[in-house]
C-alpha positions as CSV (number, residue, x, y, z in Angstrom):
1,M,102.7,93.4,100.3
2,D,102.2,90.3,102.5
3,Q,101.5,86.7,101.3
4,Q,97.7,87.0,102.0
5,E,97.4,90.3,100.0
6,L,99.3,88.8,97.1
7,L,97.2,85.7,97.1
8,S,94.0,87.8,97.3
9,T,95.2,89.9,94.3
10,V,96.1,86.8,92.2
11,L,92.8,85.2,93.0
12,S,90.7,88.3,92.3
13,T,92.5,88.8,89.0
14,L,91.8,85.1,88.1
15,T,88.2,85.3,89.0
16,A,87.7,88.5,87.0
17,I,88.7,86.5,83.9
18,A,87.1,83.2,84.9
19,P,84.2,84.0,87.3
20,E,83.2,80.4,87.6
21,V,86.5,79.6,89.5
22,E,86.1,78.7,93.1
23,A,89.3,79.9,94.7
24,D,88.8,77.5,97.7
25,S,89.0,74.5,95.3
26,L,92.3,75.4,93.7
27,V,95.2,73.0,94.4
28,A,98.3,75.2,94.8
29,D,100.8,72.8,93.2
30,E,98.8,71.6,90.2
31,P,98.7,73.3,86.8
32,L,96.5,76.3,87.2
33,R,95.3,76.5,83.5
34,E,94.1,72.9,83.6
35,Q,92.3,73.5,86.9
36,V,90.4,76.5,85.7
37,D,90.2,75.6,82.0
38,L,91.8,78.8,80.7
39,D,92.7,79.0,77.0
40,S,95.8,80.8,76.0
41,M,94.0,84.2,75.5
42,D,92.5,84.0,79.0
43,W,95.9,83.1,80.5
44,L,97.5,86.1,78.7
45,N,94.7,88.3,80.1
46,F,95.3,86.9,83.6
47,L,99.1,87.7,83.3
48,I,98.3,91.2,81.9
49,G,95.9,91.8,84.8
50,L,98.6,90.8,87.3
51,H,101.0,93.2,85.6
52,Q,98.4,96.1,85.8
53,K,97.5,95.5,89.4
54,L,100.9,94.8,90.8
55,K,103.1,96.9,88.4
56,V,105.2,93.8,87.7
57,D,106.7,93.1,84.3
58,I,106.2,89.5,83.3
59,P,108.3,88.9,80.2
60,E,107.0,86.3,77.7
61,A,110.1,84.3,78.3
62,D,108.9,83.7,81.9
63,Y,105.4,82.5,81.0
64,A,106.4,78.8,81.0
65,K,107.6,79.1,84.6
66,L,104.2,80.1,85.7
67,R,102.3,76.8,85.8
68,T,100.9,76.4,89.3
69,L,99.4,78.8,91.8
70,N,102.6,78.4,93.9
71,D,104.7,79.2,90.8
72,V,102.7,82.4,90.2
73,L,102.9,83.4,93.9
74,G,106.6,82.7,94.2
75,Y,107.4,84.6,91.0
76,L,105.4,87.6,92.0
77,R,106.7,87.6,95.6
78,A,110.3,87.8,94.2
79,K,109.3,90.7,91.9
80,V,107.1,92.6,94.3
81,G,109.5,92.3,97.2
């Protein structure tokens, strides 16, 4: 999976949970939850959605590492290969 496919998957998963999100307005290195105003349940659903679409395990211990869009993409890139 290339970078663009991964980004597209992440953004489609995010907009499925928060349809009001405008992907073009996201700042890649700022906290994602604050930008899109996700509560903890929405954030968990986002991570579960990524797990289901990409078949990547995201242990709860790693949740704190996933703050920005860049964090999420880097983490998934390392797992997806």
